[in-house]
C-alpha positions as CSV (number, residue, x, y, z in Angstrom):
1,M,0.0,0.0,0.0
2,K,1.2,3.4,-0.9
3,R,1.2,6.5,1.3
4,F,-1.8,8.8,0.4
5,E,-0.8,12.0,-1.2
6,K,-3.9,13.7,0.0
7,R,-4.2,13.6,3.8
8,V,-7.0,11.5,5.3
9,Y,-8.4,13.6,8.1
10,L,-10.1,12.6,11.3
11,A,-13.0,15.0,10.6
12,S,-13.1,17.9,8.2
13,P,-15.8,20.2,6.9
14,Y,-18.2,18.8,4.3
15,I,-19.5,21.7,2.4
16,H,-22.6,22.1,0.1
17,E,-23.8,24.9,-2.2
18,E,-26.3,26.5,0.3
19,E,-23.5,27.7,2.5
20,R,-21.9,29.6,-0.3
21,E,-25.3,31.2,-1.1
22,Y,-25.9,32.4,2.4
23,V,-22.3,33.8,2.8
24,R,-22.7,35.5,-0.6
25,E,-25.9,37.0,0.6
26,A,-24.0,38.5,3.6
27,F,-21.5,40.0,1.2
28,D,-24.2,41.3,-1.2
29,T,-26.2,42.9,1.6
30,N,-23.0,44.1,3.4
31,W,-24.1,42.5,6.7
32,M,-20.6,41.3,7.6
33,S,-20.4,41.7,11.4
34,T,-22.3,40.4,14.4
35,V,-25.8,41.2,13.2
36,G,-27.7,40.0,10.1
37,K,-30.3,37.6,8.7
38,N,-28.0,34.5,8.8
39,I,-27.7,34.9,12.6
40,N,-31.4,35.2,13.1
41,E,-32.3,32.4,10.8
42,L,-29.6,30.1,12.3
43,E,-31.0,30.7,15.8
44,T,-34.5,30.0,14.6
45,C,-33.7,26.8,12.7
46,V,-31.7,25.4,15.6
47,C,-34.6,26.1,18.0
48,Q,-37.0,24.4,15.6
49,Y,-34.7,21.4,15.1
50,L,-34.1,20.8,18.8
51,G,-37.5,21.9,20.0
52,C,-36.1,24.5,22.4
53,G,-37.4,27.9,23.3
54,A,-34.5,30.3,22.5
55,A,-30.9,30.3,21.3
56,A,-27.9,32.7,21.1
57,A,-25.4,32.3,18.3
58,L,-21.9,32.9,19.7
59,S,-18.3,32.9,18.6
60,S,-17.6,29.4,20.0
61,G,-18.9,26.6,22.0
62,T,-16.4,27.6,24.7
63,A,-18.0,31.1,24.8
64,A,-21.4,29.5,25.2
65,L,-20.1,27.3,28.1
66,H,-18.6,30.4,29.7
67,L,-21.8,32.3,29.6
68,A,-23.8,29.3,30.9
69,I,-21.4,29.2,33.9
70,K,-22.1,32.9,34.4
71,L,-25.9,32.3,34.2
72,V,-25.8,29.8,37.0
73,G,-23.8,32.3,39.1
74,V,-20.5,30.4,39.6
75,Q,-18.2,32.5,41.8
76,E,-14.8,32.0,43.4
77,G,-14.6,28.7,45.2
78,D,-18.0,27.3,44.0
79,V,-17.9,23.6,43.2
80,V,-18.9,22.5,39.7
81,L,-19.1,18.8,39.0
82,C,-17.7,18.1,35.5
83,S,-17.2,15.3,33.1
84,D,-13.7,13.9,33.4
85,M,-13.2,12.4,30.0
86,T,-13.8,15.3,27.7
87,F,-12.0,18.2,25.9
88,A,-10.6,20.9,28.2
89,A,-13.2,23.4,26.8
90,T,-15.9,21.7,28.9
91,V,-14.1,22.6,32.1
92,N,-12.0,25.7,31.4
93,P,-15.0,28.2,31.7
94,V,-15.4,27.1,35.3
95,C,-12.0,28.5,36.0
96,Y,-12.7,31.7,34.1
97,E,-15.2,32.4,36.9
98,R,-12.8,31.1,39.5
99,G,-14.9,28.1,40.3
100,T,-13.6,24.8,41.5
101,P,-14.0,21.9,39.1
102,V,-14.5,18.4,40.5
103,F,-14.2,15.6,38.0
104,I,-16.6,12.7,37.6
105,D,-15.4,9.5,36.1
106,A,-17.0,7.9,33.0
107,E,-19.0,4.6,32.8
108,R,-18.6,1.9,30.3
109,E,-21.9,1.9,28.4
110,T,-21.5,5.4,27.0
111,W,-18.0,6.6,28.0
112,N,-19.7,9.6,29.6
113,M,-20.3,10.9,33.1
114,D,-21.2,8.0,35.5
115,P,-24.4,8.8,37.4
116,Q,-23.3,6.7,40.3
117,A,-20.1,8.7,40.6
118,L,-22.1,11.9,40.2
119,E,-24.4,10.9,43.1
120,A,-21.3,10.2,45.2
121,A,-20.0,13.6,44.4
122,F,-23.3,15.3,45.3
123,K,-23.2,13.6,48.7
124,K,-19.5,14.6,49.2
125,Y,-20.2,18.2,48.3
126,R,-23.7,18.5,49.6
127,G,-24.8,22.1,49.7
128,K,-21.6,23.3,48.0
129,T,-22.3,22.3,44.4
130,K,-23.2,25.2,42.1
131,A,-23.7,23.3,38.8
132,V,-23.1,20.1,36.8
133,V,-21.4,20.2,33.4
134,A,-22.0,16.9,31.5
135,A,-20.5,16.3,28.0
136,N,-21.7,13.8,25.3
137,L,-18.5,12.3,24.2
138,Y,-17.9,11.8,20.5
139,G,-21.6,12.3,19.7
140,T,-22.8,9.6,22.1
141,P,-25.4,10.8,24.6
142,A,-24.6,10.4,28.3
143,K,-27.2,8.8,30.5
144,L,-29.0,12.1,30.5
145,D,-32.2,11.3,32.2
146,E,-30.4,9.8,35.2
147,I,-28.0,12.8,35.3
148,A,-30.9,15.3,35.0
149,D,-32.9,13.5,37.7
150,L,-30.0,13.7,40.1
151,C,-29.5,17.4,39.4
152,E,-33.2,18.0,40.0
153,R,-33.1,15.9,43.2
154,Y,-30.2,17.9,44.6
155,K,-31.6,21.2,43.2
156,V,-28.5,21.9,41.1
157,P,-28.7,23.2,37.5
158,L,-27.4,21.0,34.7
159,I,-25.4,22.4,31.8
160,E,-25.4,19.9,29.0
161,D,-22.3,20.1,26.8
162,A,-23.7,18.9,23.5
163,A,-20.9,20.4,21.5
164,E,-20.1,17.0,19.9
165,S,-23.6,15.5,19.8
166,L,-25.9,17.8,17.7
167,S,-28.7,15.6,16.2
168,A,-28.1,12.7,18.6
169,T,-31.1,11.5,20.7
170,Y,-31.5,9.8,24.1
171,K,-34.7,8.0,24.6
172,G,-36.2,9.8,21.7
173,K,-35.2,13.3,22.9
174,Q,-32.6,15.5,21.3
175,T,-29.4,16.1,23.1
176,G,-28.9,19.8,23.9
177,T,-32.3,19.9,25.5
178,Y,-31.7,18.1,28.9
179,G,-30.0,20.9,30.7
180,T,-31.2,24.2,32.1
181,Y,-28.6,25.5,29.6
182,N,-27.2,23.6,26.7
183,V,-24.3,24.1,24.4
184,I,-23.5,23.1,20.8
185,S,-20.5,23.8,18.7
186,F,-20.0,24.7,15.0
187,N,-16.2,24.2,15.1
188,G,-14.6,23.1,11.8
189,N,-14.4,19.4,12.8
190,K,-18.0,19.0,14.1
191,I,-20.8,17.2,12.4
192,I,-21.8,20.5,10.9
193,T,-19.7,23.7,11.0
194,G,-19.8,27.4,10.8
195,T,-16.0,27.2,10.3
196,S,-16.2,28.2,14.0
197,G,-18.9,29.3,16.4
198,G,-21.3,27.8,18.9
199,M,-24.7,28.3,20.5
200,L,-26.3,28.4,23.9
201,V,-29.9,27.1,23.9
202,S,-32.5,27.0,26.6
203,D,-36.2,27.2,27.3
204,D,-35.4,30.3,29.4
205,A,-35.8,33.1,26.9
206,K,-34.9,35.8,29.5
207,A,-31.6,34.0,30.2
208,I,-30.8,33.9,26.4
209,D,-31.6,37.6,26.1
210,K,-29.1,38.1,28.9
211,V,-26.5,36.1,27.0
212,K,-27.0,38.2,23.9
213,F,-26.5,41.3,26.0
214,W,-23.3,40.0,27.6
215,S,-22.0,38.7,24.3
216,N,-22.2,42.2,22.7
217,Q,-19.9,43.8,25.3
218,A,-22.9,44.4,27.7
219,R,-23.8,47.6,25.9
220,D,-26.7,49.4,27.8
221,F,-29.6,50.8,25.8
222,A,-28.3,54.4,25.4
223,P,-27.3,56.7,22.5
224,W,-23.7,56.6,23.7
225,Y,-21.6,53.6,24.7
226,Q,-22.6,52.9,28.3
227,H,-21.7,49.8,30.3
228,S,-23.1,48.8,33.6
229,E,-21.8,45.2,33.6
230,L,-18.8,43.4,32.4
231,G,-19.3,42.2,28.8
232,Y,-17.7,40.0,26.2
233,N,-17.0,40.1,22.4
234,Y,-18.7,36.7,22.0
235,R,-21.4,37.2,19.3
236,M,-21.2,35.1,16.2
237,S,-20.5,36.8,12.9
238,N,-23.1,36.8,10.1
239,L,-20.6,35.1,7.8
240,N,-20.0,32.2,10.1
241,A,-23.8,32.0,10.7
242,G,-24.2,31.8,6.9
243,V,-22.1,28.7,6.7
244,A,-23.8,27.1,9.7
245,R,-27.2,28.0,8.4
246,G,-26.5,26.2,5.1
247,Q,-25.0,23.2,7.0
248,M,-28.2,22.8,9.1
249,L,-30.0,21.8,5.9
250,H,-27.8,18.8,5.7
251,L,-27.5,17.8,9.4
252,D,-29.5,14.6,9.1
253,E,-27.7,13.7,5.9
254,H,-24.3,14.1,7.7
255,R,-25.5,12.0,10.6
256,A,-26.5,9.2,8.3
257,G,-23.1,9.4,6.6
258,K,-21.3,9.3,9.9
259,K,-23.3,6.2,11.0
260,K,-22.3,4.4,7.8
261,I,-18.6,5.0,8.6
262,Y,-19.1,3.6,12.1
263,E,-20.9,0.6,10.8
264,R,-18.2,-0.2,8.2
265,Y,-15.6,-0.1,10.9
266,K,-17.7,-2.3,13.2
267,A,-18.2,-4.9,10.5
268,A,-14.5,-4.8,9.5
269,F,-13.3,-5.3,13.1
270,E,-15.9,-7.9,14.0
271,N,-13.3,-10.7,14.5
272,L,-10.6,-8.5,16.0
273,P,-9.9,-8.1,19.7
274,V,-11.2,-4.5,19.7
275,E,-14.5,-2.9,20.7
276,M,-16.1,0.1,19.0
277,N,-17.2,3.1,21.2
278,P,-20.5,1.8,22.7
279,Y,-23.9,3.3,23.0
280,P,-27.1,1.9,24.7
281,A,-30.1,0.8,22.6
282,C,-32.2,3.7,23.9
283,S,-29.9,6.3,22.2
284,E,-29.1,7.2,18.7
285,P,-25.6,8.9,18.5
286,N,-24.6,11.2,15.7
287,F,-21.5,9.0,15.3
288,W,-19.3,12.1,15.1
289,L,-16.1,10.1,15.7
290,S,-15.7,6.4,15.4
291,C,-13.3,5.0,18.0
292,F,-12.2,1.7,19.5
293,T,-10.5,0.2,22.4
294,I,-8.0,-2.7,22.2
295,D,-8.3,-5.8,24.3
296,K,-6.8,-5.0,27.8
297,Q,-4.5,-8.0,27.9
298,L,-2.9,-7.2,24.5
299,V,-2.2,-3.6,25.6
300,E,-0.9,-4.6,29.1
301,S,1.4,-7.3,27.5
302,G,2.8,-4.7,25.1
303,K,1.8,-6.7,22.0
304,V,0.0,-3.7,20.6
305,T,-0.8,-0.2,21.7
306,P,-3.1,2.5,20.3
307,E,0.0,4.7,19.8
308,E,1.7,2.1,17.6
309,I,-1.4,2.0,15.4
310,R,-1.7,5.8,15.4
311,L,2.0,6.1,14.2
312,K,1.5,3.4,11.6
313,L,-1.6,5.2,10.2
314,E,0.5,8.4,10.2
315,E,3.0,6.7,7.9
316,Y,0.3,6.5,5.3
317,N,-0.8,10.2,5.9
318,I,-3.9,9.1,7.8
319,E,-4.9,11.1,10.8
320,S,-6.1,9.3,14.0
321,R,-6.1,10.6,17.6
322,P,-5.9,9.3,21.1
323,I,-9.0,9.3,23.2
324,W,-9.5,12.4,25.2
325,K,-7.0,12.3,28.1
326,P,-9.1,12.6,31.3
327,M,-9.1,16.0,32.9
328,H,-7.9,14.7,36.3
329,M,-4.7,13.5,34.5
330,Q,-4.0,16.9,32.9
331,P,-1.1,18.8,34.5
332,F,-3.2,22.0,34.9
333,Y,-6.0,20.2,36.8
334,A,-3.8,17.8,38.8
335,G,-4.8,19.4,42.1
336,C,-8.5,19.0,41.6
337,D,-10.7,16.4,43.2
338,Y,-11.8,13.4,41.2
339,V,-14.7,11.1,42.0
340,T,-15.0,7.5,40.7
341,V,-16.7,4.3,41.7
342,G,-14.7,2.4,39.1
343,D,-15.2,-1.2,38.1
344,K,-13.2,-4.5,37.9
345,N,-10.8,-2.8,35.4
346,G,-10.2,0.2,37.7
347,D,-11.0,3.8,36.8
348,V,-13.0,3.8,33.6
349,G,-11.7,7.0,31.9
350,E,-8.1,6.1,32.5
351,D,-8.6,2.6,31.1
352,I,-10.4,3.9,28.0
353,F,-7.7,6.5,27.4
354,T,-5.0,3.9,27.7
355,R,-6.6,1.4,25.3
356,G,-8.5,3.7,22.9
357,L,-8.0,5.4,19.5
358,C,-10.2,7.7,17.4
359,L,-10.3,6.7,13.7
360,P,-10.8,8.8,10.6
361,S,-14.5,9.6,10.5
362,D,-14.4,12.2,7.7
363,L,-17.4,12.5,5.5
364,N,-15.0,13.3,2.7
365,M,-13.4,9.9,3.0
366,S,-14.3,7.4,0.4
367,E,-15.3,3.8,1.2
368,E,-12.1,2.7,-0.6
369,V,-9.9,4.8,1.6
370,Q,-11.7,3.5,4.7
371,E,-11.0,0.0,3.6
372,V,-7.3,0.8,3.6
373,V,-7.6,2.2,7.1
374,C,-9.3,-1.0,8.2
375,R,-6.6,-3.1,6.5
376,I,-3.8,-1.3,8.2
377,V,-5.5,-1.7,11.6
378,G,-6.2,-5.3,11.0
379,E,-2.5,-6.1,10.3
380,W,-1.7,-5.6,13.9
381,F,-3.8,-8.5,15.1
């Protein structure tokens, strides 16, 4: 097999004609900044798709998470219970407001926040917990009803980080609707993109109005520039919104394509000592990234590791990536508390990180190219 001249990406934008039309419309009408039809239409169509009350289009998913943290009133020293196995953007906004993140281990069925560990953390920090931030890893929904029920029981608001899971459902309900406040991302590698950008969605319309106010530098209603609160330059541009608006028309199509990629990997690896990233029958992921874990004995014996496979794929100009390194293992967060109930294989997130790999899940990847990826992986077993 020869090295691919054109790089095979983990996940890259898959663009259609409508995006060009809406961006061109922004140019033609000269609405190039943080107001315009594309922003309004994007907020409307996301609300309609998710079935939520209101939405604010922002410069990134991280900005949306930050303003959600502000909405729940996190202040210095407040405890926020966070998914442990996730990207740092899930957690960093807690620190922007000087809160104290406490990390909750994952469970096996979804690789997401373990409700049992969450309840243990609630008991440990009874009366001190300001919020919960739960992420849906790689487009697979967490056990959202159990997590939401615990948050309701302990009277703590849930922020659902659905940055990776737009269009995924749990028990028939869209992710991005389980929390008091919910976040999605339009980053360039997500299932749909605005090249960048994100959105905060909620049924609390007044809260969303507040977010729009904060995101526009908290400008008071006055003929001069007047500011009574600290604001941020977090509003989405009308150009980015044009791309995301066009992408929304193809969201279900993208999800179907991602699912086919996942199913082809699963079929190809059926007789190998690996397991695809799991999901319960009551959920329908968006299959944003297809991942696997290698049999524990093979990794511990040193016969094969995810890093060896990643480097071999790289030789062929194929991008793959380790599973998210758990937050409690990150140098910056080393001093933070971490709550786990574990299982027979120890801490779940650490185990998945040690044995896992994210595979190319690019909608631009042909079936023939994916077959080569499968062949390279298969040669290790």
